[in-house]
N, C-alpha and C positions, 0 to 999 in steps of 0.2 A: 503494500499499498503506500502510494507516494506521499510526501509532504504537502500539508495544505498550501493552499495560494496564499502568496504574501499580497501582489499588486494586484487586488481588487479595484474595480471603479471605486468603490466606496472610500477605500484609503488613499487612491488617487486624487480623488475629488478632497479629501480632508487636509491631503499634503499641499496640494496647489493652492486651497483656500488658507493654510498658512502662510505658504510662500507669499502671496500678493499683500497679506496685512503686515507680514516684516518687512515687504518690499517699500512699501508707503512708509513705514517708522524711517527707515534707513535713508531713504530718498528724503524725508522731512529733516530728518538728523542732519545732513549733511548742506542741507542747503537753506532751510528757515534762518538760522544765524545770520547768512549773506542778507536774505531778501529782507528781513528787518533793519540791518544797519545801509543796507544800499538803496531800498525802497520806501522803507518807512523812518527813514535817518535814526534811528535807533542806536545806543552804544553797546560794549561788550556785555555789559548788567543785563540789559533787555534781552539782546539776544541769548543770552543764558537762561532766561526767565522761562524761554519755551520749552527747553527739555525738562526744568523743575517742574511745570505745573503737569506735562506730561508723564513722569514720572510721580508726581503726588496722586493723580489720577488712576495709574496703573496699582500702586500701593494701597491704595485705600478700597479699589473694585475687587482685588484678586481674590481676597478669602471669601466673598459673598458670592464672587462666580462660582467658585467651587460647591457652595450651598446649594445653590439654585440650579446649576447643572445637575445635581442629583437628588433635587427635589423635585422637578420640573422636565416636561418634554425638552430633551437635549435640542433636538432639531430646531423646536420651534425658536428656543433661546438663539441656537445660531443664525437663524432667519432674523432675528430681531435686531443682534449685534451687527451682523454684516448688511441689512437694512439702514442702522443710523451712521454705520461706518460710510456707505454710500454718501448719505445726507451730508457729513461732515466734508467727506473729500469735494463736494459738489457744492459746500459754502465756503470752501478755499478760495474760489474762484471769483469772490465777490468780496474778499476781506479789504477793508483800507484802513484800520488801526490796529495798533497793538494790544490794547484789549480786548479786541473780538479774535485776536489769534490766540491770545493766553486763554481764553474762555474754551474755543476750539479743541485747543492742545487739551486741556481739561477733560473735557469729556471723552475727546480721542484718546486719552489713556485710560480711562475706564472701559471704552469698548474694547480697545486692544485686549485688555485682560479678559474681557468677557469673550471675544469672538476667538483669539489665541488658546484659550482655555478649554472654551469647547470644541474647536476644532482637534486637539490635541487627546481628549479625552474619549472622542468618538472614533478616532483613529486607533487608539490604543484597543477599544472596545472590539471593533472590527477585525484584531489581527489574532490569528489560531496561537492557542498559549504557547505552543512548542516553539514558536518564532517571535515573542515576544521583544526579546534583545535585539533580534536582527531587524525586527521591523520599526521599532522606536529608533534605532540607528539610522534607518533611512529616513524617517520621518524629519527629523532633525537636520537633515541635509538640505530640504526644502528652505528652512531658515540660514543655513549657510550661505546658501547661493544669493538669496536674499541680502545679506551683508556685504558679498563681493559687487553685485552687478547695483543694489541701491543707490550708494554716492555715487558710482560712475556715472549711471543714466541720469540721477539728479542733477548733477553739474554740468553734464553734458547739455541738459534742458534748459535749465535756468540760464547757462550761458547766452541760449538765443532769446529766450524773454521767460518772466515769470508766468504768462499766460497760459505757454505751452507747456509748462511745469505743472503748473495747477490742473490743466485739460487732461494730462497725462494721468495724476492721481485719480481723477473722476472714472477715468477709462478704466483703471486696473481694480477700481474698487466696483465699479459694476460688473466685470469678469469674477472679483470674488463672490458678489452675492449671487450671480449665474451659477457659478460652480458649487458653490456652498449648499446648494438648494433645490438643484434640479433633479435628483434621485430621492425616493421614498426608503430610509433606512428600518429595518424591522423593529418593531415594537419592543421585543425584548432589549435591543438596545437603547432607544431612546426614551421609554417611558421607565418614570423613577419606579424603585419598589417601594408599595406602601409602608407606612411606618404606624404604630399605635401611640408612639412617643408624642407629645405636645410640646409645645415650648419651644425655649431657645437654651444652648448652653454653646460653651466652646468647640466641643466635637463638631457641632454644625459646620464650623468654619473651619478645622484645622483637624486634620487625619494624624492620631498621635503615633500610629505606626511610621508613617512616613518623615517624622519630623527628623530621627536621626540621622537619615540619610539627606534629607534637605539640608541640614547644618552644614554637613560635610560638603554637600555641591555648593552650599553658600561659599564656603571658604575658597573652594576652586577658584568660583566666579568672582571673590574678593580679589585674586590676583589678577584674573581675566581681564578685569575692567581698565588695571593699569597698562594692558598689552591696548583695548581699543580707544582707551580714551588718550596716553600720552606718545603712542607710538610716533604719529606726526609731528609733535614737538620735540620728541627726543631726538629723530631722527634729520629734524631741521638744525639741532644744536652741533649733529656731528658733520652737517655739509650732505647730507645724503637724502634731503627733504623729496627728489625726483623719484626715489623709489620705493616711496609710501603705500603708493597703490600696487606696485607689484609685491610688496612685502605681505600684504592681505589677500592678495591673489594666491600667492604660495602657500600662507597660511589653510586658507579653504581650499584650495586643490589637493592638499595633501588630507585634509579631513575627509573631504572626498574620497579620494582613491584609496585611504585605510577603512571607510567604514563598512565595505561588507564583511572583511576580515575581521573587524571587531565584533559585528553583530555575530555572527556565527560562532567564534571562540567564545564568547557569553554564554549563549544559549546550549553549546556541547560539552564545553569545559567546566563553566563556572564564570561567576563576577571576578572572582582573584584572579584569574587568568589574563582579565581586561584591566582591572583597576591599577593593579601592583605596577605594571609596565605602565600605565597612563600615569601614574603619580610622577615616576623615575623620569620619564619623558618631558611631561610639562616642567616641572623642577628644573630640570638640564637645560633645556630651553630657554627659562628665565636667567638661568646663568649666564648661557653662552649671550644672550642678549643683552646683559649687564657688562660682560668683559670684552664687547667685541666693538670695532669703531670703523670696521671697513664694509663695504656692499655683500662681498660673499659671508662673511659672519652673520650679516644681517638676515641672509637668504638661507643659511642653515638654521640660524634660530627659529625663523618662521617653519622650518620644516620641522624642528623637533616641536614644537610648540603644537602644531596642527596635529601629530599624531599624537600627543600627549592627552590634548584637551577633546580631540577627535574620539579618544576612549573613555574617558571622564563623563563625558556630561551627558550622552546616552545611555551608559550604564547607569549612574546615579539615579537619572530620572525611572528607568526599568524599574530597578532596586524598590522605587519609591511607592510606585504602582503596585509592583508585585506583592507587595508585603502590607498591602491593604484589601481589604474585601472589595471584588469585583463591584458593588451597589456604591463604592464610595469612590468609584477612578476619578469624579469630577474634583472632590475636596482634595483627593490626593495628589492630583495634577496641580491643584491650585496651591496647595500648602508647598510641593515643592517649587513652583516658579515664582511663590510671592517671596521665599526663601532666597532666590536668585536677585529679584528684584533689588531688595533690602538689600543683600551683598555687593552688588554693583553698584549702589549709590552710595554704600561706606566705604567701597574701595576707591570710588572715583575721589571723594573728600577726603578720606584719611591717606592716599597714597599720594595726593596733592600736596597735602603738607609735611607728609615726609621728604618729599623730591624736593621743596623748598628748602629743607635743613640740609639734606645730604645728597643731593642731586639725583639724578635719574638712573645712574649706572647702579648705585648703591639702592636705589628704590626697588629697584627688579631684584636685587641680591635678597632683600627683606621678603620680596614677593614669594620667592623661593623656598624660602624658610616657613612661609604660613601654608604652603603645600605641602611640605615633608611633615608638617607638624599636623595638619589634615590627615596624611599617610599614618601616621602612629595613631591618630584617633580609630582611623578604620580597622588596622590591626588589632586594636585591645576591644575594639566594640564587635566587630565582625569576625574576627579570627581570620584563618588561612583558608578555610574553603567555603564550598556552598553556595547556594545561589543569591545569599545575603553576604 
């Protein structure tokens, strides 16, 4: 008897939905500060507020997203989230002031939390149990591609005109809405399990079984924040600013190329076969990053970082979901993503303060120590074998 199918129409639809939602975010991340400064005559502070308001919306909505996804019809929630996403991207075509941008970004953060959590939860539920690790690994590739293509396309379109940029966002939001809602998923996947319990508790918003893994994943993303936030500035100080896009392209390409091996190893051998090498590679990549000053060294760092991060991120997400009951897939997914949201924010803030005191090179060395500390916590808490 052959293995169950991985690439079903439903799984692909959720992956494409996730891709375009992340695409819009990365496009805006790269272009909105420039638009605010050049078209609305704002300063660095006003430009930074656009990201701050988005993060506030995401962090505030993420735990509620998990509860709602497990409590209501998941497909209808995705319909609502992608519908509001489409409306927001259309409204960006008519913005003319900073307060309107910040209001849209606040709502966008909340809708992003709901839409991406719903897509990830549904993708997980349609995957066969024996191929969860492999499937979640492939699912993460969709957001990795968005990370590479988003800033490139956004800056290219902004170079022509802001009108073209915002029209593009409206188009991809329309595609997201269509792809996400074109097929009817089985009732056993989209409908919630009826509960006798009434009222609210902390467990409605956070899946305790997923918390340890979410915290470990958060520590990895704390260090990852130093990569995505400070690489452009770091390379500029080294006189290598022209290779910034190539660094991120190499980083993402290695993630994509190693993802099939990582997913299969997780499912067939166990989590430890992926996570321990992932810790070693990611920490080593940060050390190479902090000790190199040549383009060759930067490419090597990008490749090693990609291999390590590409192993750790989907592995921890898989463990967080598999350690939780299937009926709480939404809350487990939200718990994991919420931790990442918080730690990325803490990383961007904390590592910026560290870099001001000791410089970028030592900052990356400290980031490597955080990754090694997470590895020790994993060894103590999860041991050497098993799925956990």
